[in-house]
VODOMAR-168676 format. One line per field, with one value per residue (C-alpha): residue in one letter; residue number from 1; x, y negated, z negated. Coordinates in nm, 2 decimals, always signed. Example, Ala and Ser with C-alpha at 12.3 -4.5 7.8 and 13.67 -1.06 7.14 Angstrom:
residues 2
resn a | s
resi 1 | 2
px +1.23 | +1.37
py +0.45 | +0.11
pz -0.78 | -0.71
END
This chain:
residues 266
resn m | m | q | r | k | f | n | d | l | v | s | w | f | s | d | k | g | r | v | i | v | a | l | s | g | g | v | d | s | a | v | v | a | y | a | a | k | n | a | l | d | g | n | a | i | a | v | t | a | d | y | k | t | l | s | d | e | e | l | q | s | a | r | k | i | a | k | e | i | g | i | k | h | q | v | i | e | y | s | e | l | d | n | e | d | f | v | k | n | d | e | h | r | c | f | h | c | r | n | e | l | a | e | h | l | l | e | v | a | g | r | e | k | a | g | l | i | v | d | g | t | n | a | d | d | l | d | d | f | r | p | g | i | q | a | l | k | q | h | g | v | k | s | p | l | v | e | l | s | i | t | k | n | e | v | r | e | i | a | n | m | l | s | l | s | i | f | d | k | p | s | n | a | c | l | a | s | r | i | p | h | g | t | e | v | t | t | d | k | l | k | r | i | e | q | a | e | i | i | v | k | k | l | f | h | v | k | q | v | r | v | r | d | h | g | e | i | a | r | i | e | v | g | r | d | e | r | s | l | l | f | d | q | g | k | l | d | e | l | d | s | e | l | k | k | l | g | f | r | f | v | a | i | e | a | s | g | y | k | t | g | n | l | n | v | v
resi 1 | 2 | 3 | 4 | 5 | 6 | 7 | 8 | 9 | 10 | 11 | 12 | 13 | 14 | 15 | 16 | 17 | 18 | 19 | 20 | 21 | 22 | 23 | 24 | 25 | 26 | 27 | 28 | 29 | 30 | 31 | 32 | 33 | 34 | 35 | 36 | 37 | 38 | 39 | 40 | 41 | 42 | 43 | 44 | 45 | 46 | 47 | 48 | 49 | 50 | 51 | 52 | 53 | 54 | 55 | 56 | 57 | 58 | 59 | 60 | 61 | 62 | 63 | 64 | 65 | 66 | 67 | 68 | 69 | 70 | 71 | 72 | 73 | 74 | 75 | 76 | 77 | 78 | 79 | 80 | 81 | 82 | 83 | 84 | 85 | 86 | 87 | 88 | 89 | 90 | 91 | 92 | 93 | 94 | 95 | 96 | 97 | 98 | 99 | 100 | 101 | 102 | 103 | 104 | 105 | 106 | 107 | 108 | 109 | 110 | 111 | 112 | 113 | 114 | 115 | 116 | 117 | 118 | 119 | 120 | 121 | 122 | 123 | 124 | 125 | 126 | 127 | 128 | 129 | 130 | 131 | 132 | 133 | 134 | 135 | 136 | 137 | 138 | 139 | 140 | 141 | 142 | 143 | 144 | 145 | 146 | 147 | 148 | 149 | 150 | 151 | 152 | 153 | 154 | 155 | 156 | 157 | 158 | 159 | 160 | 161 | 162 | 163 | 164 | 165 | 166 | 167 | 168 | 169 | 170 | 171 | 172 | 173 | 174 | 175 | 176 | 177 | 178 | 179 | 180 | 181 | 182 | 183 | 184 | 185 | 186 | 187 | 188 | 189 | 190 | 191 | 192 | 193 | 194 | 195 | 196 | 197 | 198 | 199 | 200 | 201 | 202 | 203 | 204 | 205 | 206 | 207 | 208 | 209 | 210 | 211 | 212 | 213 | 214 | 215 | 216 | 217 | 218 | 219 | 220 | 221 | 222 | 223 | 224 | 225 | 226 | 227 | 228 | 229 | 230 | 231 | 232 | 233 | 234 | 235 | 236 | 237 | 238 | 239 | 240 | 241 | 242 | 243 | 244 | 245 | 246 | 247 | 248 | 249 | 250 | 251 | 252 | 253 | 254 | 255 | 256 | 257 | 258 | 259 | 260 | 261 | 262 | 263 | 264 | 265 | 266
px +2.03 | +2.11 | +2.20 | +1.82 | +1.70 | +1.84 | +1.75 | +1.40 | +1.43 | +1.56 | +1.29 | +1.01 | +1.12 | +1.11 | +0.77 | +0.76 | +0.79 | +0.98 | +1.06 | +1.14 | +1.36 | +1.36 | +1.76 | +1.79 | +2.14 | +2.12 | +2.18 | +1.79 | +1.71 | +2.03 | +1.97 | +1.69 | +1.79 | +2.07 | +1.83 | +1.61 | +1.91 | +1.99 | +1.63 | +1.55 | +1.90 | +1.78 | +1.45 | +1.60 | +1.57 | +1.73 | +1.57 | +1.68 | +1.49 | +1.65 | +1.43 | +1.67 | +1.64 | +1.86 | +2.20 | +2.47 | +2.67 | +2.35 | +2.28 | +2.68 | +2.58 | +2.34 | +2.51 | +2.76 | +2.55 | +2.40 | +2.76 | +2.82 | +2.53 | +2.54 | +2.23 | +2.02 | +2.04 | +1.82 | +1.84 | +1.47 | +1.48 | +1.17 | +1.18 | +1.01 | +1.03 | +0.78 | +0.52 | +0.31 | +0.19 | +0.54 | +0.69 | +0.45 | +0.62 | +0.42 | +0.35 | +0.24 | +0.47 | +0.69 | +0.35 | +0.35 | +0.74 | +0.63 | +0.30 | +0.49 | +0.78 | +0.54 | +0.36 | +0.71 | +0.79 | +0.46 | +0.58 | +0.88 | +0.77 | +0.46 | +0.84 | +0.96 | +0.67 | +0.77 | +0.46 | +0.56 | +0.74 | +0.94 | +1.10 | +1.36 | +1.13 | +1.21 | +1.00 | +1.18 | +1.02 | +0.66 | +0.78 | +0.76 | +0.54 | +0.61 | +0.33 | +0.53 | +0.53 | +0.15 | +0.19 | +0.38 | +0.14 | -0.18 | +0.01 | +0.12 | +0.43 | +0.53 | +0.80 | +0.97 | +1.17 | +0.80 | +0.64 | +0.90 | +0.97 | +1.37 | +1.45 | +1.72 | +1.99 | +1.93 | +1.95 | +2.30 | +2.38 | +2.27 | +2.49 | +2.83 | +2.76 | +2.73 | +3.04 | +2.81 | +3.07 | +2.73 | +2.69 | +2.72 | +2.62 | +2.39 | +2.08 | +1.98 | +1.68 | +1.60 | +1.74 | +1.40 | +1.41 | +1.66 | +1.39 | +1.12 | +0.77 | +0.55 | +0.88 | +0.90 | +1.12 | +1.37 | +1.67 | +1.89 | +1.76 | +1.88 | +2.19 | +2.32 | +2.25 | +2.41 | +2.71 | +2.68 | +2.69 | +2.99 | +3.18 | +3.12 | +3.20 | +3.54 | +3.62 | +3.53 | +3.55 | +3.15 | +2.93 | +2.61 | +2.51 | +2.25 | +2.27 | +1.87 | +1.86 | +1.62 | +1.61 | +1.95 | +2.06 | +2.21 | +2.15 | +2.44 | +2.38 | +2.57 | +2.61 | +2.57 | +2.83 | +3.04 | +2.95 | +3.35 | +3.48 | +3.33 | +3.58 | +3.82 | +3.81 | +4.01 | +3.77 | +3.51 | +3.56 | +3.63 | +3.28 | +3.13 | +3.28 | +3.25 | +2.85 | +2.83 | +2.98 | +2.70 | +2.44 | +2.32 | +2.40 | +2.39 | +2.59 | +2.48 | +2.57 | +2.26 | +2.40 | +2.18 | +2.33 | +2.17 | +1.79 | +1.49 | +1.21 | +1.50 | +1.31 | +1.12 | +1.31 | +1.54
py -17.90 | -17.67 | -17.87 | -18.06 | -17.74 | -17.59 | -17.95 | -17.91 | -17.59 | -17.77 | -18.02 | -17.69 | -17.63 | -17.96 | -17.92 | -17.62 | -17.60 | -17.30 | -17.00 | -16.64 | -16.63 | -16.19 | -16.15 | -15.84 | -15.91 | -15.95 | -16.30 | -16.42 | -16.40 | -16.55 | -16.83 | -16.86 | -16.87 | -17.12 | -17.36 | -17.33 | -17.34 | -17.68 | -17.83 | -17.65 | -17.53 | -17.32 | -17.34 | -17.11 | -16.74 | -16.49 | -16.09 | -15.78 | -15.47 | -15.13 | -14.93 | -14.62 | -14.60 | -14.87 | -14.82 | -14.93 | -15.14 | -15.35 | -15.40 | -15.53 | -15.74 | -15.91 | -15.98 | -16.08 | -16.33 | -16.45 | -16.57 | -16.73 | -16.88 | -16.95 | -16.94 | -16.70 | -16.37 | -16.03 | -15.69 | -15.50 | -15.12 | -14.91 | -14.62 | -14.51 | -14.23 | -14.22 | -14.36 | -14.10 | -14.31 | -14.44 | -14.05 | -13.89 | -14.14 | -14.17 | -14.50 | -14.71 | -14.63 | -14.96 | -15.12 | -14.93 | -14.99 | -15.35 | -15.36 | -15.20 | -15.46 | -15.83 | -15.59 | -15.61 | -15.93 | -16.08 | -15.96 | -16.11 | -16.46 | -16.45 | -16.37 | -16.66 | -16.88 | -16.92 | -17.04 | -16.93 | -16.63 | -16.62 | -16.35 | -16.38 | -16.30 | -16.52 | -16.59 | -16.29 | -16.05 | -16.12 | -15.97 | -15.66 | -15.38 | -15.48 | -15.40 | -15.38 | -15.86 | -15.75 | -15.61 | -15.94 | -16.14 | -16.02 | -16.08 | -16.45 | -16.41 | -16.70 | -16.70 | -17.06 | -16.89 | -16.82 | -17.13 | -17.32 | -17.07 | -17.03 | -16.77 | -16.48 | -16.60 | -16.97 | -16.80 | -16.69 | -17.01 | -17.18 | -16.97 | -16.96 | -17.31 | -17.28 | -17.07 | -16.76 | -16.46 | -16.24 | -16.49 | -16.23 | -15.85 | -15.65 | -15.60 | -15.30 | -15.18 | -14.94 | -14.57 | -14.42 | -14.58 | -14.29 | -14.07 | -13.95 | -14.03 | -13.73 | -13.59 | -13.68 | -13.90 | -13.71 | -13.80 | -13.57 | -13.66 | -14.06 | -13.98 | -13.75 | -14.01 | -14.24 | -14.05 | -13.94 | -14.36 | -14.43 | -14.17 | -14.30 | -14.69 | -14.55 | -14.34 | -14.56 | -14.91 | -15.00 | -15.19 | -15.16 | -14.81 | -14.54 | -14.19 | -14.06 | -13.71 | -13.50 | -13.19 | -13.03 | -13.28 | -13.62 | -13.81 | -14.15 | -14.46 | -14.80 | -15.17 | -15.14 | -15.37 | -15.08 | -14.78 | -14.81 | -14.74 | -14.37 | -14.28 | -14.07 | -13.75 | -13.66 | -13.88 | -13.73 | -13.35 | -13.55 | -13.66 | -13.34 | -13.18 | -13.47 | -13.40 | -13.04 | -13.01 | -13.23 | -13.01 | -13.15 | -12.83 | -13.05 | -13.41 | -13.60 | -13.97 | -14.18 | -14.30 | -14.67 | -14.69 | -14.90 | -15.07 | -15.13 | -14.86 | -14.58 | -14.37 | -14.13 | -14.07 | -13.77
pz -1.63 | -1.92 | -2.14 | -2.06 | -2.11 | -2.41 | -2.57 | -2.45 | -2.64 | -2.96 | -2.93 | -2.97 | -3.25 | -3.39 | -3.58 | -3.61 | -4.04 | -4.10 | -3.88 | -3.82 | -3.54 | -3.40 | -3.33 | -3.09 | -3.10 | -2.68 | -2.54 | -2.52 | -2.90 | -2.95 | -2.81 | -2.95 | -3.32 | -3.19 | -3.11 | -3.41 | -3.66 | -3.45 | -3.52 | -3.84 | -4.02 | -4.32 | -4.24 | -3.98 | -4.06 | -3.83 | -3.86 | -3.75 | -3.74 | -3.80 | -3.74 | -3.69 | -3.26 | -3.23 | -3.17 | -3.45 | -3.11 | -3.13 | -3.49 | -3.51 | -3.24 | -3.45 | -3.69 | -3.55 | -3.33 | -3.64 | -3.87 | -3.50 | -3.52 | -3.90 | -3.93 | -4.24 | -4.15 | -4.26 | -4.15 | -4.25 | -4.26 | -4.16 | -3.92 | -3.63 | -3.62 | -3.91 | -3.63 | -3.48 | -3.21 | -3.10 | -3.18 | -2.87 | -2.67 | -2.39 | -2.18 | -2.46 | -2.70 | -2.66 | -2.79 | -3.07 | -3.17 | -3.11 | -3.32 | -3.60 | -3.57 | -3.58 | -3.88 | -4.04 | -3.95 | -4.09 | -4.45 | -4.43 | -4.27 | -4.56 | -4.85 | -4.65 | -4.67 | -4.28 | -4.10 | -3.71 | -3.63 | -3.24 | -3.00 | -2.71 | -2.43 | -2.14 | -1.81 | -1.64 | -1.86 | -1.75 | -1.43 | -1.54 | -1.74 | -2.10 | -2.36 | -2.64 | -2.54 | -2.58 | -2.91 | -2.97 | -2.90 | -3.03 | -3.44 | -3.32 | -3.21 | -3.02 | -2.71 | -2.62 | -2.35 | -2.19 | -2.30 | -2.12 | -1.81 | -1.88 | -1.69 | -1.80 | -1.58 | -1.72 | -2.10 | -2.00 | -1.88 | -2.16 | -2.38 | -2.21 | -2.18 | -2.65 | -2.62 | -2.73 | -2.73 | -2.58 | -2.30 | -2.10 | -2.27 | -2.07 | -2.14 | -2.36 | -2.52 | -2.79 | -2.73 | -2.77 | -2.44 | -2.28 | -2.34 | -2.03 | -2.15 | -2.28 | -2.44 | -2.85 | -2.95 | -3.24 | -3.46 | -3.27 | -2.91 | -3.05 | -3.17 | -2.87 | -2.67 | -2.89 | -2.93 | -2.48 | -2.44 | -2.68 | -2.45 | -2.15 | -2.22 | -2.40 | -2.08 | -1.80 | -1.99 | -1.89 | -2.01 | -1.83 | -1.99 | -2.00 | -2.09 | -2.00 | -2.14 | -1.96 | -2.18 | -2.03 | -1.79 | -1.89 | -1.60 | -1.62 | -1.49 | -1.54 | -1.39 | -0.99 | -0.97 | -1.24 | -1.03 | -0.86 | -1.20 | -1.25 | -0.94 | -1.18 | -1.12 | -1.47 | -1.64 | -1.46 | -1.60 | -1.89 | -1.93 | -1.79 | -2.12 | -2.41 | -2.29 | -2.25 | -2.62 | -2.72 | -2.56 | -2.19 | -1.97 | -1.63 | -1.55 | -1.34 | -1.22 | -1.10 | -0.77 | -0.76 | -1.05 | -1.32 | -1.32 | -1.59 | -1.48 | -1.41 | -1.71 | -1.52 | -1.17 | -1.21
END
């Protein structure tokens, strides 16, 4: 079943010429990149945007998976913090983010004489409020996983079948997604969030982590199946101390665990 779906994905690229794949470092875009490489070889180029709200962990993941696949890989750099519409952080932040990303990808496509840009949006992503998807679509970016109705779970099964190292990598998003809408995005906040999440992962060995920045409050979410790993009094004391060194006054644990859309609930 998954082999057939992957074959369909490879076939989707068969007549597409030269293609740019937006590679985020996650499993969805990795599977798309693998299929593009399989179908087009040197005419498939992966591009990762280091836009200064991407964690270093995600950037290194993108580099690693591109090397694993063997696809040509470019990292482009620009700062979303130079975009006033993004920094003000309203409910359309993701639209402004992906709109700017698409513009940069189009520049790369022009230089590389690529006629198509694709991303890793999967069929399940359409069930959520994702203004960024609309921004990419408006710029002509295609989503083969959506067109083939391939879901997130199927992507993971395909990635496992292909022996991709990140087949079980938790979903992630840019660090700005940890800041509630209406609160300005700044370099200091992003650095604090990234440092806090590194501390949580190091102390508790959890994979899925969000540290929501509510000003004085750090609200920690981990995967629902990982919540029991937090029940260590000594580690909790260390967590409290380390996060307060970063400037938080209060450290809270989200009892229900991580779920998409938790951003604005305290």
